[in-house]
C-alpha angles and dihedrals in degrees: 000000000000092000087057093056093041090057093055116107096236122148112247093242090061091053089049090053092051092048089049089049089050088051090046090057088052093050090051089049092054103038108022139041129305086244092056092048091048089048094052093046096047090048090050094053089046092051093049088052092052091044091054093047094046088057095044094247103122108162090193137046119279093244091052093050091048090054092047091050089050091054092046093049089048089057090047089053088050090053089048089054092051090052090052091049092049090046092238091157099175089053089048091050091046090047092052091055092048089050087055090052092049090051087054095048094045087052091053090048100042103031109025095156092057093047091049091050090053095033096138092052091044092049090051093050089047091054092047092052093048089046088055092049091050087052091054087055089054093049092050088048090051087052092046089239091150099173089054090049092052092043097050095043091050091052094046090055091045098052093038089058090050091047089055091052092050093050087050089051091053092050090052091047093049097046 
């Protein structure tokens, strides 16, 4: 299995981001709630799946990948519900922004022709979502919630790098 991953043409910074996100999940498991740890782990798996697909390296059939993403997204929705029940409103707002990003990524993966057709609107929506996520980082920094600042910044960098890969993939497909 490690030989498979070592042969992938990933830039080293992406591998470093994935390693930091894995460490992040461990940190949440040790110092925060089980919900936060599950949240971090499920997002990590989802990120890796999007990254593999963005680079055309899908180890499973598309239908299987879609079903796996559906299950992961269902778990994320469950985490979101727990944040609502616990009145963790910053986490609720943050999750809503990440749901919007997932909707955009799922659109790219499942309906690339429609995304390409409306690429200007899609780009604008993506910029708005990332701006909201950056605003969340600033709110957590203002509250001195440094683990959340680190976590959110790392995730923004990770998903932004995937987004760039997906846009490059569309440009190759449309050329």
